Residue, then its C-alpha position, 0 to 999 in steps of 0.5 A: x398623824x400617828x394613829x393610836x392603836x386600840x387594844x382589847x379590854x384587859x379584863x376580858x383577856x384575863x377572864x378568857x385566860x383564867x378559863x384555860x389556865x392550868x393548875x399549879x400541879x399541872x404546871x409543876x408536872x410540865x416542868x418535870x416533863x421538860x427536865x426529863x426531856x433535857x435528859x435529867x431525872x426530876x426526882x434526883x436530890x438537886x432537882x426534886x424542888x425545881x418544879x416548885x421553884x420554877x413555877x414560883x419564878x414564873x409568877x414573878x416573871x409574868x406578873x404583868x398579866x395581873x396588872x391593868x396598865x390603865x389603872x396604874x395611870x388612873x390617878x393624876x394631878x392637875x395642880x401643876x402651876x401651869x407646868x407644860x414642859x417635857x417630863x422624862x424618866x430615863x434608864x428604867x431597867x426592864x426584864x422581859x421574856x421573848x415570846x418566841x423562845x421564853x428567854x430573857x430580854x434585859x435592857x432599859x426604857x426611856x419614857x417622856x411625855x408633854x403634859x396637856x392638863x395633868x401629870x402622873x407620879x413618876x413611879x407610875x411611868x416605871x410601873x407601866x414599863x414593868x406591867x408590859x415587860x412582865x409578859x411574853x413579849x417582842x420588843x417592838x410590841x412592848x414599845x408601842x404598848x407603853x407609848x399607846x397606853x400613856x397617850x390614851x390615858x393621860x391624853x398629853x400633847x405627845x409621848x416618846x418611848x425608847x427601849x434598848x435591850x439585849x435579847x438572849x435568844x440571839x446572844x446565848x443561842x442561835x447566832x450567838x452574838x453577845x454585846x448586841x443591843x436592839x433599839x426601838x422607839x415610838x413617837x406620838x403627837x409632838x414628838x413625832x410631828x416636831x423635830x425639835x421636840x424629838x431632838x430635845x427628848x433624845x438629848x435628855x436621854x443621852x442620844x444624838x438622834x442617830x441610828x433610827x431613833x426619829 
C-alpha cells in the first residue's frame, strides 16, 4: 500500500518565508550584481532596465509559492449521476525551474483519478500542476506533490500522474544532451494496486506501459 506523504501547512511555510523575503530593491540589486559578475555593465543602455524586468519575470516564474493547492481543489461536485470511471487530463504543458541551477524544466503532465464520491472541475487539475510547477523544483518531487495533493483533498479511489520534461540543466549546460526527456510517475490507490487500471490510464495518455511507467 502506497503511503500518502504529509507536508507542512502551506500557510506556515509562506509566513516563514515572508519574514526573510528581500525587498524588491534588494532583488534588483542582486540582479545587477550578477550582471557585473558575468562581466557586463548593468548601467549600460541595454541592461539598465534588466533588473526590473528580471524581478517581474520571477514574479511570474515562481507564482506557485502564493498558491495553496488544496484551496484550488476545495470546490467539488457530487452530482455525477453515479459516474465512477477514470477522469484523465493529458498533455498539460508545464514550465518549472530546476532548484539546482534555476534553469527551465519544460514538458507536459498527464493527470488521472478514479472518483469515489465527487469530481472536480477539469481546469483545477491544470491549476494544481501549475501551482507546483511555478516553484523551484525537481521533477520527482513535483510529480509526487501533485498526486499526493489530489489524493488527500479529493479522496478518490486512486490517482495517477506522469510527467515528461526536458531539463535545460543538462541540455544547455553540463553534459549538453539535447532531445532527452525525463519521465516520472506517481501511482496511488487503484492505479498502483490494479495493473489493468494502470494500463488503461497509460493507454489513455498514449503510453504502452514500457519504460518504467508502472
